[in-house]
C-alpha positions, 0 to 999 in steps of 0.5 A: 653307237655303231654296231662295232662301237657296241661290240668293242665295249663289250669286249673291253668289259672282259679284262683279259681282252682290254689288257691286250687291246690296250698293249697293242694300241700304240703299235696300231696307231704307229700302223695308221700313221704310216698308212697315212703317211704313205698316202699322203705322199701319193705312194703305193706299197710297191713304191715304199718297197722300192725305197726300202727294200722291203718286199710288197708282201712284207709291207702289206703284212706290216700295213695289215698288223700281221707282222712284228716290227723291229724298231729298225724296221720302224725307223727304215719305213718312216725315214723312207717316208720322210717322218720322224718316230716319237717314242716315250714312255710318258704317252699320256702326256704326248700331243700330236700337232697338225703340221700347220701348228707344228710349223706355227710353234717353230716359228713363234718359238723362234721369235721368242728365241726359245725352243718349241718346248720352253715356248709351250711351257711359258704359255702353260705357265702363264695360262695357269697364272691368269687362271689363277688370278681370274679365280681369285678376282672372281 
């Protein structure tokens, strides 16, 4: 465990700190993924500024977590980078797929003439049945 991990673990014992940390976690995740997407596209903050009309200092503050973001601002930034925003009140049930896995899921679901969600649900149901059957036989 690194020094930072130890510090975080100690701070998380404080319920007030833990509450604030957990409240801000989705925003930190969004910012991390926004930066990752910008870098993947080979863009600088200046490039993103030119695409969006958002000043470089504002983009810098956004990426450092020092500026609040509206949904409109989030959408503008993500759209300029060719990404999509996924908002869900059931974040614990959310799975992020790699680009390769997402493409494979789309291809397989098209072959099965179904949506990606229906295809995944059918796989999960089959795995549950197979697991139950294996448990009964064993």
